[in-house]
Every structure is written in structure tokens, then in C-alpha cells.
C-alpha positions as a Python dict, from the first residue, in 0.01 Angstrom:
ca = {
    (1, 'M'): (0, 0, 0),
    (2, 'P'): (352, -78, -122),
    (3, 'T'): (627, 171, -54),
    (4, 'K'): (942, 240, -248),
    (5, 'R'): (1229, 70, -71),
    (6, 'T'): (1599, 138, -83),
    (7, 'A'): (1886, -87, 12),
    (8, 'R'): (1922, -82, 389),
    (9, 'A'): (2264, -10, 538),
    (10, 'P'): (2302, -159, 889),
    (11, 'W'): (2552, 102, 1014),
    (12, 'S'): (2467, 431, 1183),
    (13, 'K'): (2653, 760, 1131),
    (14, 'V'): (2836, 710, 1459),
    (15, 'M'): (2951, 363, 1357),
    (16, 'I'): (3067, 484, 1016),
    (17, 'R'): (3266, 767, 1174),
    (18, 'S'): (3430, 514, 1403),
    (19, 'Q'): (3519, 294, 1105),
    (20, 'L'): (3672, 592, 926),
    (21, 'E'): (3889, 656, 1232),
    (22, 'V'): (4024, 302, 1201),
    (23, 'V'): (4122, 364, 837),
    (24, 'D'): (4289, 691, 946),
    (25, 'R'): (4482, 496, 1213),
    (26, 'L'): (4326, 696, 1495),
    (27, 'R'): (4211, 374, 1661),
    (28, 'P'): (4301, 6, 1610),
    (29, 'P'): (4080, -234, 1414),
    (30, 'S'): (3920, -522, 1603),
    (31, 'L'): (4074, -786, 1374),
    (32, 'V'): (4339, -798, 1102),
    (33, 'L'): (4396, -1091, 871),
    (34, 'Q'): (4757, -1052, 764),
    (35, 'N'): (4905, -1186, 437),
    (36, 'A'): (4565, -1300, 315),
    (37, 'T'): (4534, -1466, -23),
    (38, 'Y'): (4174, -1378, -93),
    (39, 'L'): (3926, -1406, -381),
    (40, 'N'): (3846, -1073, -538),
    (41, 'V'): (3507, -1148, -694),
    (42, 'Y'): (3513, -831, -905),
    (43, 'V'): (3832, -900, -1102),
    (44, 'K'): (3795, -1280, -1068),
    (45, 'Q'): (4147, -1320, -931),
    (46, 'W'): (4323, -1441, -618),
    (47, 'R'): (4495, -1140, -464),
    (48, 'T'): (4717, -1088, -158),
    (49, 'A'): (4636, -818, 96),
    (50, 'N'): (4582, -739, 461),
    (51, 'I'): (4216, -734, 562),
    (52, 'W'): (4110, -495, 839),
    (53, 'I'): (3785, -556, 1024),
    (54, 'E'): (3617, -319, 1265),
    (55, 'G'): (3324, -470, 1450),
    (56, 'D'): (3112, -647, 1193),
    (57, 'R'): (3248, -464, 886),
    (58, 'I'): (3545, -493, 651),
    (59, 'V'): (3699, -144, 651),
    (60, 'Y'): (4018, -190, 449),
    (61, 'V'): (4168, -438, 203),
    (62, 'G'): (4516, -358, 78),
    (63, 'P'): (4892, -366, 144),
    (64, 'D'): (4898, -156, 462),
    (65, 'L'): (4909, -279, 820),
    (66, 'P'): (4788, -78, 1121),
    (67, 'E'): (5027, 8, 1402),
    (68, 'S'): (4821, -222, 1626),
    (69, 'A'): (4500, -423, 1632),
    (70, 'V'): (4292, -590, 1898),
    (71, 'E'): (4371, -919, 1722),
    (72, 'T'): (4605, -996, 1434),
    (73, 'V'): (4611, -1337, 1265),
    (74, 'D'): (4870, -1432, 1003),
    (75, 'V'): (4687, -1638, 740),
    (76, 'T'): (4986, -1708, 515),
    (77, 'G'): (4919, -2022, 312),
    (78, 'K'): (4541, -2003, 358),
    (79, 'Y'): (4276, -1894, 109),
    (80, 'I'): (4000, -1651, 207),
    (81, 'V'): (3664, -1645, 28),
    (82, 'P'): (3340, -1458, 103),
    (83, 'G'): (3094, -1633, 332),
    (84, 'Y'): (2857, -1852, 132),
    (85, 'I'): (2494, -1755, 80),
    (86, 'E'): (2202, -1999, 59),
    (87, 'P'): (1947, -1820, -165),
    (88, 'H'): (1649, -2047, -101),
    (89, 'A'): (1627, -2193, 249),
    (90, 'H'): (1320, -2348, 412),
    (91, 'P'): (1424, -2306, 777),
    (92, 'F'): (1145, -2510, 936),
    (93, 'Q'): (1217, -2858, 796),
    (94, 'L'): (1225, -3013, 1145),
    (95, 'Y'): (1507, -2770, 1233),
    (96, 'N'): (1446, -2398, 1296),
    (97, 'P'): (1612, -2076, 1173),
    (98, 'A'): (1849, -2052, 1469),
    (99, 'T'): (1977, -2409, 1478),
    (100, 'L'): (2003, -2413, 1098),
    (101, 'S'): (2199, -2085, 1099),
    (102, 'K'): (2442, -2223, 1357),
    (103, 'Y'): (2500, -2549, 1172),
    (104, 'A'): (2528, -2381, 831),
    (105, 'G'): (2745, -2097, 959),
    (106, 'E'): (3001, -2331, 1114),
    (107, 'R'): (3039, -2485, 766),
    (108, 'G'): (3076, -2154, 587),
    (109, 'T'): (2719, -2065, 487),
    (110, 'T'): (2699, -1740, 679),
    (111, 'T'): (2389, -1595, 511),
    (112, 'L'): (2047, -1755, 456),
    (113, 'V'): (1753, -1623, 253),
    (114, 'N'): (1461, -1791, 426),
    (115, 'D'): (1104, -1894, 347),
    (116, 'N'): (860, -1719, 581),
    (117, 'M'): (590, -1990, 554),
    (118, 'L'): (562, -2087, 921),
    (119, 'L'): (572, -1722, 1028),
    (120, 'F'): (341, -1600, 751),
    (121, 'L'): (24, -1725, 921),
    (122, 'Q'): (120, -1604, 1268),
    (123, 'E'): (19, -1266, 1405),
    (124, 'K'): (247, -996, 1266),
    (125, 'E'): (383, -884, 1605),
    (126, 'Q'): (470, -1240, 1706),
    (127, 'A'): (634, -1320, 1371),
    (128, 'F'): (835, -998, 1349),
    (129, 'A'): (958, -1038, 1708),
    (130, 'Q'): (1111, -1369, 1602),
    (131, 'L'): (1278, -1199, 1306),
    (132, 'D'): (1429, -943, 1543),
    (133, 'A'): (1570, -1219, 1765),
    (134, 'I'): (1713, -1406, 1465),
    (135, 'K'): (1879, -1084, 1346),
    (136, 'Q'): (2096, -1087, 1661),
    (137, 'L'): (2276, -1403, 1545),
    (138, 'P'): (2627, -1356, 1401),
    (139, 'T'): (2506, -1500, 1072),
    (140, 'S'): (2293, -1286, 839),
    (141, 'T'): (1931, -1381, 776),
    (142, 'Y'): (1695, -1244, 514),
    (143, 'W'): (1346, -1357, 418),
    (144, 'W'): (1112, -1395, 130),
    (145, 'A'): (744, -1307, 148),
    (146, 'R'): (495, -1574, 47),
    (147, 'L'): (207, -1489, -183),
    (148, 'D'): (13, -1809, -110),
    (149, 'T'): (-1, -2086, 150),
    (150, 'Q'): (53, -2392, -75),
    (151, 'T'): (-264, -2555, 56),
    (152, 'E'): (-636, -2491, 83),
    (153, 'L'): (-706, -2363, 434),
    (154, 'D'): (-1034, -2401, 619),
    (155, 'R'): (-1254, -2093, 644),
    (156, 'E'): (-1152, -2011, 1001),
    (157, 'S'): (-782, -1990, 919),
    (158, 'V'): (-602, -1657, 909),
    (159, 'A'): (-669, -1450, 596),
    (160, 'V'): (-405, -1414, 327),
    (161, 'D'): (-486, -1064, 205),
    (162, 'S'): (-320, -750, 74),
    (163, 'E'): (-265, -607, 422),
    (164, 'R'): (-71, -915, 535),
    (165, 'I'): (125, -935, 209),
    (166, 'H'): (228, -568, 222),
    (167, 'E'): (329, -587, 588),
    (168, 'W'): (583, -848, 488),
    (169, 'F'): (690, -665, 172),
    (170, 'N'): (782, -361, 379),
    (171, 'H'): (982, -543, 645),
    (172, 'P'): (1349, -441, 609),
    (173, 'D'): (1473, -801, 618),
    (174, 'V'): (1248, -918, 333),
    (175, 'V'): (1438, -928, 2),
    (176, 'M'): (1215, -1136, -228),
    (177, 'A'): (854, -1226, -308),
    (178, 'G'): (764, -1587, -376),
    (179, 'E'): (827, -1865, -425),
    (180, 'L'): (533, -1829, -663),
    (181, 'T'): (364, -2169, -641),
    (182, 'A'): (23, -2021, -726),
    (183, 'W'): (139, -1887, -1063),
    (184, 'P'): (-148, -2062, -1251),
    (185, 'R'): (-386, -1827, -1068),
    (186, 'A'): (-211, -1526, -1215),
    (187, 'L'): (-200, -1677, -1565),
    (188, 'K'): (-573, -1752, -1549),
    (189, 'G'): (-660, -1392, -1473),
    (190, 'D'): (-634, -1355, -1095),
    (191, 'D'): (-575, -979, -1075),
    (192, 'E'): (-508, -986, -702),
    (193, 'M'): (-211, -1220, -748),
    (194, 'L'): (-80, -1013, -1039),
    (195, 'Q'): (-117, -695, -834),
    (196, 'W'): (87, -847, -552),
    (197, 'M'): (359, -934, -803),
    (198, 'L'): (359, -577, -933),
    (199, 'D'): (361, -442, -577),
    (200, 'A'): (668, -656, -504),
    (201, 'E'): (851, -490, -791),
    (202, 'T'): (744, -147, -666),
    (203, 'C'): (902, -239, -332),
    (204, 'G'): (1223, -343, -508),
    (205, 'L'): (1171, -715, -442),
    (206, 'P'): (1254, -971, -711),
    (207, 'V'): (980, -1230, -764),
    (208, 'E'): (1087, -1595, -765),
    (209, 'G'): (894, -1848, -968),
    (210, 'H'): (819, -2214, -902),
    (211, 'F'): (782, -2354, -1254),
    (212, 'P'): (858, -2729, -1274),
    (213, 'G'): (826, -2850, -1632),
    (214, 'A'): (714, -2507, -1758),
    (215, 'S'): (721, -2455, -2135),
    (216, 'P'): (916, -2169, -2296),
    (217, 'K'): (583, -1998, -2365),
    (218, 'T'): (482, -2016, -1997),
    (219, 'L'): (824, -1889, -1888),
    (220, 'T'): (791, -1602, -2134),
    (221, 'K'): (450, -1507, -1996),
    (222, 'M'): (575, -1520, -1638),
    (223, 'A'): (870, -1299, -1730),
    (224, 'L'): (623, -1047, -1873),
    (225, 'M'): (437, -1061, -1541),
    (226, 'G'): (755, -971, -1355),
    (227, 'V'): (917, -1298, -1242),
    (228, 'H'): (1295, -1265, -1211),
    (229, 'S'): (1418, -1612, -1117),
    (230, 'D'): (1329, -1980, -1088),
    (231, 'H'): (1479, -2282, -911),
    (232, 'E'): (1270, -2560, -1067),
    (233, 'A'): (1473, -2653, -1377),
    (234, 'M'): (1505, -3032, -1371),
    (235, 'T'): (1740, -3076, -1669),
    (236, 'A'): (2030, -2884, -1820),
    (237, 'E'): (1809, -2802, -2118),
    (238, 'E'): (1548, -2643, -1891),
    (239, 'A'): (1819, -2448, -1707),
    (240, 'F'): (1968, -2324, -2037),
    (241, 'N'): (1623, -2216, -2150),
    (242, 'R'): (1571, -2010, -1834),
    (243, 'L'): (1910, -1844, -1873),
    (244, 'E'): (1839, -1758, -2237),
    (245, 'L'): (1511, -1594, -2134),
    (246, 'G'): (1687, -1375, -1879),
    (247, 'Y'): (1602, -1562, -1560),
    (248, 'T'): (1845, -1585, -1273),
    (249, 'T'): (1853, -1964, -1262),
    (250, 'T'): (1906, -2156, -941),
    (251, 'L'): (2030, -2514, -977),
    (252, 'R'): (1898, -2747, -712),
    (253, 'H'): (2061, -3021, -509),
    (254, 'S'): (1820, -3140, -242),
    (255, 'S'): (1697, -3447, -59),
    (256, 'I'): (1421, -3502, -317),
    (257, 'R'): (1599, -3350, -621),
    (258, 'P'): (1975, -3423, -600),
    (259, 'D'): (2025, -3288, -952),
    (260, 'L'): (2331, -3064, -937),
    (261, 'P'): (2616, -3300, -1040),
    (262, 'E'): (2446, -3410, -1362),
    (263, 'M'): (2306, -3066, -1444),
    (264, 'I'): (2632, -2875, -1411),
    (265, 'R'): (2822, -3141, -1612),
    (266, 'D'): (2561, -3121, -1888),
    (267, 'L'): (2560, -2741, -1888),
    (268, 'L'): (2939, -2734, -1926),
    (269, 'A'): (2928, -3004, -2193),
    (270, 'N'): (2672, -2799, -2385),
    (271, 'G'): (2898, -2497, -2391),
    (272, 'L'): (2784, -2277, -2103),
    (273, 'T'): (3059, -2024, -2035),
    (274, 'A'): (2862, -1744, -1864),
    (275, 'F'): (2786, -1813, -1498),
    (276, 'D'): (2691, -1469, -1360),
    (277, 'H'): (2320, -1552, -1345),
    (278, 'L'): (2353, -1893, -1180),
    (279, 'M'): (2286, -1972, -815),
    (280, 'V'): (2265, -2307, -633),
    (281, 'T'): (2038, -2422, -352),
    (282, 'T'): (1977, -2715, -121),
    (283, 'D'): (1606, -2614, -127),
    (284, 'G'): (1512, -2688, 232),
    (285, 'S'): (1645, -3041, 248),
    (286, 'T'): (1564, -3264, 541),
    (287, 'P'): (1830, -3284, 817),
    (288, 'G'): (2013, -3598, 708),
    (289, 'F'): (2094, -3445, 370),
    (290, 'Y'): (2306, -3181, 544),
    (291, 'E'): (2544, -3431, 698),
    (292, 'D'): (2798, -3337, 428),
    (293, 'G'): (2739, -2963, 463),
    (294, 'M'): (2536, -2693, 292),
    (295, 'Q'): (2668, -2451, 29),
    (296, 'D'): (3019, -2583, 94),
    (297, 'A'): (2903, -2923, -30),
    (298, 'L'): (2758, -2762, -345),
    (299, 'V'): (3083, -2577, -418),
    (300, 'R'): (3261, -2910, -401),
    (301, 'I'): (3017, -3057, -655),
    (302, 'L'): (3066, -2760, -888),
    (303, 'I'): (3446, -2783, -876),
    (304, 'E'): (3449, -3161, -918),
    (305, 'A'): (3222, -3126, -1222),
    (306, 'G'): (3483, -2906, -1390),
    (307, 'L'): (3364, -2554, -1312),
    (308, 'P'): (3654, -2315, -1246),
    (309, 'A'): (3688, -2268, -870),
    (310, 'I'): (3661, -1888, -891),
    (311, 'E'): (3325, -1920, -1068),
    (312, 'A'): (3205, -2175, -811),
    (313, 'Y'): (3284, -1941, -521),
    (314, 'R'): (3123, -1645, -700),
    (315, 'I'): (2804, -1847, -759),
    (316, 'V'): (2759, -1901, -384),
    (317, 'S'): (2848, -1547, -283),
    (318, 'H'): (2857, -1251, -522),
    (319, 'N'): (2592, -1385, -763),
    (320, 'V'): (2340, -1425, -481),
    (321, 'A'): (2417, -1089, -321),
    (322, 'R'): (2382, -911, -655),
    (323, 'H'): (2052, -1084, -735),
    (324, 'F'): (1899, -964, -408),
    (325, 'D'): (2050, -615, -440),
    (326, 'L'): (2268, -683, -136),
    (327, 'D'): (2607, -675, -309),
    (328, 'H'): (2690, -343, -139),
    (329, 'I'): (2704, -529, 195),
    (330, 'L'): (2742, -901, 112),
    (331, 'G'): (2911, -1145, -122),
    (332, 'A'): (3258, -994, -146),
    (333, 'I'): (3579, -920, 42),
    (334, 'A'): (3597, -546, -1),
    (335, 'P'): (3563, -229, 208),
    (336, 'G'): (3211, -170, 334),
    (337, 'R'): (3096, -531, 333),
    (338, 'I'): (2977, -730, 633),
    (339, 'A'): (3273, -935, 755),
    (340, 'H'): (3162, -1283, 653),
    (341, 'L'): (3482, -1471, 568),
    (342, 'N'): (3571, -1836, 517),
    (343, 'I'): (3931, -1944, 570),
    (344, 'L'): (4025, -2246, 356),
    (345, 'D'): (4326, -2477, 360),
    (346, 'A'): (4311, -2520, -19),
    (347, 'I'): (4124, -2370, -312),
    (348, 'E'): (3966, -2706, -395),
    (349, 'E'): (3857, -2762, -32),
    (350, 'P'): (3544, -2548, 24),
    (351, 'R'): (3477, -2662, 382),
    (352, 'P'): (3642, -2386, 586),
    (353, 'T'): (3876, -2455, 875),
    (354, 'A'): (3775, -2122, 1028),
    (355, 'V'): (3473, -1897, 982),
    (356, 'I'): (3423, -1530, 1065),
    (357, 'A'): (3064, -1400, 1073),
    (358, 'K'): (2986, -1034, 1134),
    (359, 'G'): (3348, -991, 1234),
    (360, 'Q'): (3357, -1260, 1504),
    (361, 'W'): (3495, -1610, 1499),
    (362, 'I'): (3213, -1864, 1498),
    (363, 'Y'): (3430, -2166, 1411),
    (364, 'R'): (3804, -2207, 1461),
    (365, 'D'): (4049, -2495, 1504),
    (366, 'G'): (3768, -2751, 1505),
    (367, 'V'): (3575, -2575, 1781),
    (368, 'S'): (3237, -2403, 1755),
    (369, 'L'): (3239, -2049, 1893),
    (370, 'F'): (2882, -1975, 1791),
    (371, 'P'): (2703, -1798, 2079),
    (372, 'N'): (2453, -2058, 2201),
    (373, 'E'): (2277, -1806, 2423),
    (374, 'L'): (2159, -1623, 2109),
    (375, 'V'): (2024, -1950, 1969),
    (376, 'E'): (1835, -2006, 2292),
    (377, 'A'): (1694, -1653, 2276),
    (378, 'V'): (1546, -1729, 1934),
    (379, 'L'): (1395, -2057, 2055),
    (380, 'D'): (1237, -1876, 2348),
    (381, 'M'): (1056, -1648, 2102),
    (382, 'M'): (901, -1934, 1905),
    (383, 'P'): (554, -2052, 2015),
    (384, 'S'): (527, -2399, 2165),
    (385, 'T'): (282, -2658, 2042),
    (386, 'D'): (-58, -2679, 2206),
    (387, 'V'): (-174, -3037, 2159),
    (388, 'S'): (-497, -3025, 2354),
    (389, 'I'): (-712, -3279, 2170),
    (390, 'E'): (-750, -3654, 2199),
    (391, 'L'): (-785, -3911, 1925),
    (392, 'T'): (-1059, -4166, 1990),
    (393, 'P'): (-1141, -4502, 1829),
    (394, 'Q'): (-1457, -4340, 1692),
    (395, 'D'): (-1243, -4096, 1493),
    (396, 'L'): (-1082, -4388, 1309),
    (397, 'S'): (-1383, -4462, 1091),
    (398, 'F'): (-1291, -4498, 725),
    (399, 'S'): (-1563, -4518, 460),
    (400, 'M'): (-1425, -4304, 176),
    (401, 'P'): (-1467, -4467, -169),
    (402, 'V'): (-1141, -4321, -304),
    (403, 'G'): (-792, -4269, -174),
    (404, 'L'): (-454, -4124, -270),
    (405, 'D'): (-198, -4329, -464),
    (406, 'M'): (167, -4221, -428),
    (407, 'I'): (358, -4185, -756),
    (408, 'N'): (674, -4062, -585),
    (409, 'S'): (767, -3889, -258),
    (410, 'V'): (525, -3601, -316),
    (411, 'I'): (301, -3668, -621),
    (412, 'M'): (-31, -3851, -577),
    (413, 'K'): (-319, -3966, -796),
    (414, 'L'): (-669, -4081, -713),
    (415, 'F'): (-752, -4451, -682),
    (416, 'K'): (-1063, -4654, -599),
    (417, 'I'): (-1051, -4825, -259),
    (418, 'T'): (-1126, -5196, -276),
    (419, 'H'): (-1022, -5315, 72),
    (420, 'D'): (-1267, -5330, 359),
    (421, 'T'): (-1165, -5022, 561),
    (422, 'G'): (-1405, -5102, 843),
    (423, 'Q'): (-1159, -5346, 998),
    (424, 'D'): (-914, -5255, 1272),
    (425, 'E'): (-606, -5354, 1072),
    (426, 'L'): (-524, -5354, 701),
    (427, 'P'): (-330, -5646, 547),
    (428, 'R'): (46, -5623, 598),
    (429, 'D'): (113, -5775, 256),
    (430, 'G'): (-57, -5483, 80),
    (431, 'D'): (54, -5123, 26),
    (432, 'E'): (-259, -4948, 150),
    (433, 'S'): (-265, -4757, 480),
    (434, 'F'): (-528, -4566, 670),
    (435, 'L'): (-479, -4190, 634),
    (436, 'M'): (-638, -3924, 850),
    (437, 'L'): (-590, -3547, 851),
    (438, 'L'): (-710, -3405, 1184),
    (439, 'D'): (-765, -3036, 1251),
    (440, 'K'): (-513, -2902, 1502),
    (441, 'E'): (-805, -2767, 1705),
    (442, 'G'): (-1004, -3089, 1674),
    (443, 'K'): (-1295, -2941, 1479),
    (444, 'W'): (-1285, -3159, 1167),
    (445, 'R'): (-1124, -3468, 1021),
    (446, 'L'): (-1061, -3622, 680),
    (447, 'N'): (-1039, -4002, 667),
    (448, 'T'): (-921, -4186, 356),
    (449, 'V'): (-658, -4437, 241),
    (450, 'L'): (-303, -4378, 121),
    (451, 'K'): (-158, -4629, -125),
    (452, 'G'): (215, -4682, -169),
    (453, 'F'): (349, -4528, 152),
    (454, 'A'): (472, -4846, 324),
    (455, 'R'): (369, -5209, 369),
    (456, 'D'): (465, -5328, 713),
    (457, 'F'): (412, -5063, 982),
    (458, 'G'): (160, -5005, 1256),
    (459, 'G'): (101, -4634, 1307),
    (460, 'L'): (268, -4304, 1224),
    (461, 'V'): (155, -3968, 1360),
    (462, 'S'): (298, -3631, 1261),
    (463, 'S'): (225, -3275, 1372),
    (464, 'Y'): (459, -3175, 1088),
    (465, 'S'): (250, -3088, 781),
    (466, 'I'): (207, -2804, 534),
    (467, 'S'): (-125, -2702, 692),
    (468, 'G'): (-11, -2744, 1053),
    (469, 'D'): (-275, -3013, 1116),
    (470, 'Y'): (-214, -3368, 1239),
    (471, 'L'): (-141, -3657, 1003),
    (472, 'I'): (-228, -4006, 1124),
    (473, 'L'): (-125, -4302, 906),
    (474, 'G'): (-103, -4673, 965),
    (475, 'K'): (-210, -5031, 915),
    (476, 'C'): (-323, -5085, 1274),
    (477, 'K'): (-570, -4851, 1443),
    (478, 'Q'): (-441, -4939, 1790),
    (479, 'D'): (-86, -4844, 1692),
    (480, 'M'): (-220, -4520, 1540),
    (481, 'L'): (-390, -4433, 1869),
    (482, 'Q'): (-73, -4509, 2063),
    (483, 'A'): (140, -4299, 1826),
    (484, 'F'): (-99, -4004, 1864),
    (485, 'K'): (-89, -4032, 2242),
    (486, 'R'): (291, -4028, 2237),
    (487, 'M'): (299, -3730, 2000),
    (488, 'N'): (66, -3554, 2243),
    (489, 'E'): (304, -3629, 2533),
    (490, 'L'): (596, -3486, 2335),
    (491, 'G'): (405, -3164, 2268),
    (492, 'G'): (429, -3223, 1894),
    (493, 'G'): (646, -3440, 1674),
    (494, 'I'): (665, -3747, 1454),
    (495, 'V'): (614, -4088, 1616),
    (496, 'L'): (636, -4433, 1455),
    (497, 'V'): (478, -4724, 1641),
    (498, 'D'): (478, -5087, 1531),
    (499, 'Q'): (312, -5375, 1715),
    (500, 'G'): (274, -5164, 2028),
    (501, 'E'): (638, -5048, 2035),
    (502, 'I'): (766, -4696, 1971),
    (503, 'V'): (1043, -4759, 1716),
    (504, 'A'): (1131, -4397, 1625),
    (505, 'E'): (1033, -4047, 1729),
    (506, 'I'): (1131, -3687, 1660),
    (507, 'P'): (1005, -3439, 1922),
    (508, 'L'): (890, -3112, 1759),
    (509, 'P'): (778, -2891, 2047),
    (510, 'L'): (795, -2559, 1857),
    (511, 'C'): (480, -2498, 1651),
    (512, 'G'): (454, -2874, 1607),
    (513, 'M'): (701, -2831, 1320),
    (514, 'T'): (1048, -2779, 1460),
    (515, 'S'): (1293, -2928, 1705),
    (516, 'T'): (1493, -2751, 1973),
    (517, 'E'): (1785, -2991, 1930),
    (518, 'P'): (2110, -2907, 1751),
    (519, 'L'): (2110, -3019, 1389),
    (520, 'E'): (2366, -3288, 1464),
    (521, 'T'): (2119, -3455, 1705),
    (522, 'L'): (1827, -3402, 1471),
    (523, 'I'): (2016, -3567, 1185),
    (524, 'G'): (2045, -3883, 1394),
    (525, 'Q'): (1675, -3880, 1485),
    (526, 'E'): (1565, -3829, 1126),
    (527, 'K'): (1798, -4097, 992),
    (528, 'Q'): (1656, -4347, 1244),
    (529, 'L'): (1300, -4268, 1136),
    (530, 'R'): (1394, -4294, 768),
    (531, 'D'): (1574, -4626, 820),
    (532, 'E'): (1280, -4772, 1013),
    (533, 'L'): (1032, -4664, 746),
    (534, 'M'): (1245, -4795, 461),
    (535, 'A'): (1282, -5126, 643),
    (536, 'R'): (902, -5135, 648),
    (537, 'G'): (859, -5070, 277),
    (538, 'Y'): (884, -4696, 219),
    (539, 'Q'): (1032, -4687, -132),
    (540, 'F'): (1081, -4322, -226),
    (541, 'E'): (1348, -4057, -161),
    (542, 'D'): (1223, -3870, 143),
    (543, 'P'): (945, -3966, 387),
    (544, 'I'): (966, -3629, 565),
    (545, 'Y'): (871, -3449, 245),
    (546, 'T'): (588, -3695, 194),
    (547, 'L'): (443, -3593, 530),
    (548, 'L'): (497, -3224, 461),
    (549, 'F'): (337, -3221, 117),
    (550, 'L'): (37, -3451, 159),
    (551, 'A'): (-182, -3140, 181),
    (552, 'S'): (18, -2920, -56),
    (553, 'T'): (-190, -2798, -350),
    (554, 'H'): (100, -2665, -557),
    (555, 'L'): (166, -3027, -656),
    (556, 'P'): (-47, -3260, -872),
    (557, 'Y'): (-283, -3435, -883),
    (558, 'V'): (-494, -3484, -571),
    (559, 'R'): (-419, -3385, -212),
    (560, 'A'): (-560, -3439, 136),
    (561, 'T'): (-635, -3084, 252),
    (562, 'P'): (-827, -2918, 536),
    (563, 'L'): (-1117, -2875, 294),
    (564, 'G'): (-1118, -3242, 193),
    (565, 'I'): (-978, -3452, -91),
    (566, 'Y'): (-887, -3184, -341),
    (567, 'E'): (-832, -3213, -717),
    (568, 'V'): (-558, -2962, -796),
    (569, 'M'): (-606, -2903, -1170),
    (570, 'K'): (-981, -2849, -1143),
    (571, 'K'): (-954, -2670, -807),
    (572, 'Q'): (-1243, -2861, -658),
    (573, 'V'): (-1315, -3059, -345),
    (574, 'L'): (-1407, -3414, -438),
    (575, 'F'): (-1495, -3530, -86),
    (576, 'P'): (-1516, -3279, 200),
    (577, 'A'): (-1367, -3308, 547),
    (578, 'I'): (-1633, -3373, 811),
    (579, 'L'): (-1698, -3216, 1148),
    (580, 'R'): (-1606, -3425, 1451),
}
């Protein structure tokens, strides 16, 4: 059952007494930033003060200096802002929570609120042990608790039930429920889903919606059911509507929805002057999108669009902390807050030249000081991929009368197959490819055709998918077999083969979903795969999201799921997967 939760303070009585001694000058602080021009998010002004830090906490902000300090840094001429907060991160988009935290933190995003999807279906002890390891990083990490899996799982998959949901609700690092992709279930009378939403509120967790294209009436109903926020507004008008209805509204700028520049310009042009209930997100973008940064890049977009800089910095710090009821420890430069601080050369330059996270330098003078041993400790806790099955020529038998037709990167409709799929290779001048979803344990398979993915490629295999099963695509069955064999050798990953040659690969040895490489390396690997696919006719925004969402039933209109070809609106299996 749900329990009443209160905001968790990370400091013990002994630690607080020690911090009080620093303020009373009985012992020196660990770090002092002298002559700091800092953003006071409460009065919305740039102020000058000395900032005392003891351990991981800001203990004093004001005119006084201590007699001594372990380290004193004069920051005259610099500008100090709170560490940025990403309110809606998907930390398993080829990268993992540790490597993402390192990369983001070095660019000023010192706190992430993460999707628990990949952990949600693991055993509780295994998942929570990973959370404990991640908590040791100098960046701060919080989580949201899923209420659904975004796909139709086979009957032998782990159960999504009240016990599992409540275990996550009551974890101290969980600060939100959602994102609510299965909201139609609740609207249509699913009392279990509605009860979970009510339980989240009892636990003090805001519920986040996932309402693309929702009407004002639907948004009103969801507000009555307890939804607090939404990140799916696709126009300024939709964002305004959400704000008017009382939603905390998150504007998105991601690899498949790079909407922020136009949306913020339109909101300002239409007279928006109140920004306290706005947040911004990169919404789990694929690695290459982060080449320009994370929340620092979004602050730049906000400022360049004409938003006052103070409001831009508040949107990525104080607004997020307040929404998650964490503003007593995050999102501000004030006594009692975790010492997440970004040091800027100029107000209009949001990429910090130095970053302090939990009171320690993690980036300074162009050098990363992030403790790599803590990253490695997290990776050691994540399960490796067990690819123990083989793909045979007999598996590549395609006789389905219908296939999936891509409308964009992630939306698909049904179409009637006209090509002879009994041949070993489909025509290279057409846009139809073989598509197979193979159970990760080898028990079942779903064979159909995907239209619109690419024209001129041999075989693509991915262990990266929303259901965790294997995706096999291609024009040439021999190339598909070779790509699967190579993926198997890598222990999970994405492999592109054409005419017998491996032209791109991304090893994903952790859960078949994530890399162990630093994000900088992963960006290069993903960009190579994207370039090779686009050279072969992939025409949409993001091939990685195409692979991820082929089985995702929170999107229209038909999907390839573990149950079979699934019609989303009618919630029915049109053609079932078959046993091997």
C-alpha cells in the first residue's frame, strides 16, 4: 500500500552539527567562492556575496569571509548559477545513467530526473542496487516510476502489478509517477490505473502526462484525475492551453521533436510573461543530439529567442526543483542547498567553464575531474547481455499478408504486402524490407515487412528495442544472418551489414540496450550508423528512435509487438507471433 512520504534530507544530525560549526567559525569550510556574482532565484536578481561550502552543502551566502578555508577561489568577473536540472531524462538511449550523468554534469546539468523503464522490469533488489550505486556519483539522480511498459508483453514476462508499482513509489529517490502513456486506459474506466495515479498523489508524487494532440476536454479530465504536468505540447497554442489549465508545462527540444526555438518565440510573441510553471527537456535524445550540450544548450536557445536570462536560468533550475518538491535542497544558491554550481564567463554564455557538483569540482579549466571509478562501479552493477540463441535461415520465412508502413520516425500504418516475400532478397529499388521481431529467449518470432525504412541496405540487427527483444531488418537474408551473428559476438548491439560487409556497429553489452563507452565515443558511433542509413535511403529524423519504438503501443497506429502485429486503437492482435 502507498505510504505518506515527506521530503528527504540527505544530511544526518552529525553532519548538520558540523555544518553549523563552520558557520560559527569553529572549523573552516571545505570551499569558499569569493566575490561571487550569483543568481538569486528568489528575488530574480544578480547579487554579490561569498559562498561557503562544507562537504556537499552550501552553508552560507553573504558578505562574510571565514578566517580560513580548505580552498578559496576568487571568482571576480564570473557569474554563478545553480546547476541545471533535466526534468525528463531517458538514461538508456544507447548511453546509461552513469555515462550520461558524467557527460551532462561536465556541461552544467548536475541533476537528472530519470525514466526507470529498463530497471522497472528487473528484479527489485537488482534494480535498487543500481540506484544505490548511481547515488554515489557527484551529480544528483532522481527517478520516475512507470505505470505501464509502453508495449504489449508476452505472458511469461514479469508482471506489472500494484506490488511492483508501490515498491517504486516508496523508494526515496523516486519523485514522480509517469510518464502516463497509458492514459486512455484510465479514461476508459480502468480503475487499477486510476488507483495507481491516486496512490502516487498519496505518496506525494506528481503525475506526468503524455498527451500529444490532446484536446482541452481531455486535458481537463486528466487534471481531474490528478495529472500535474505534460511535456507533449507540439505548438505554442498547445503549451499555452496547458499553462492556462494549471499544468506545469515542459517544452521539448529533442532529436525527434526539436521544437523549442519556434515554441518559445511564439509564446513570447503571444504575450506570455509568466514563466514559473515552464520547464524544458531534451526528452531522452539519441547521443548525437547532445553534441552541443544538454540543458546548457536549451538555455542558449531560450536566451537567443528573447527570454530574459534570469528567467531562462530559473526554468532549468528552480522551476524544476519546486515542481518535484526538491527546492529545499536543489535549484538555488542559498544556505541548505546541495552545492551544485555552474561558473560562467558571461551571463549569455550558459556553457560553464567550471562545474561544482555536491561540493566537488567535476570540470575545471577544460579538464574533467569527474571520478571515473564511480562510473565504473555503476557499470559493474548493470547486467550484461545474454545472447544465447542463433538465427537460422528457417527463421527467415515471411508469409504475412500485411506489413507496417512508416509515416515518420515512429508512426506506422498497416499496408497490404504485394511483393513475393519468399525470395532471399527484396528489390533494392523499392522501400520494403523484411522485418522480424525475435524473442530474446528464442521462444517466438514475428515475421512481416516494414515499408519506408530504407531502400538500399542489406541487413540491420538491433538488441535495442522497447520490449528488449531482437529486431532484424533487411533486404538480403544473408546479410541479416551475418548482422545477427555479429550482434551475438558483441554481446548485444546494433549492426548494419551491406553486401557482406559490416559498415557500422554500436556494441551494447549492458542489457542489450546500453554502451559502456563514454558519450563522446558513442556520439561518433551513432553518427556513423545514422550517416550510413541515410546514405541508404533512411529519410526520417532519427533511426535509433525507429528501432526503439517499433513495438511501442503508446503510439499509433499499428506496432510489431511480442504478441504479434497489434492495432493500437482497437487494442487487438491482428496477426499473432508464432512459436519457433
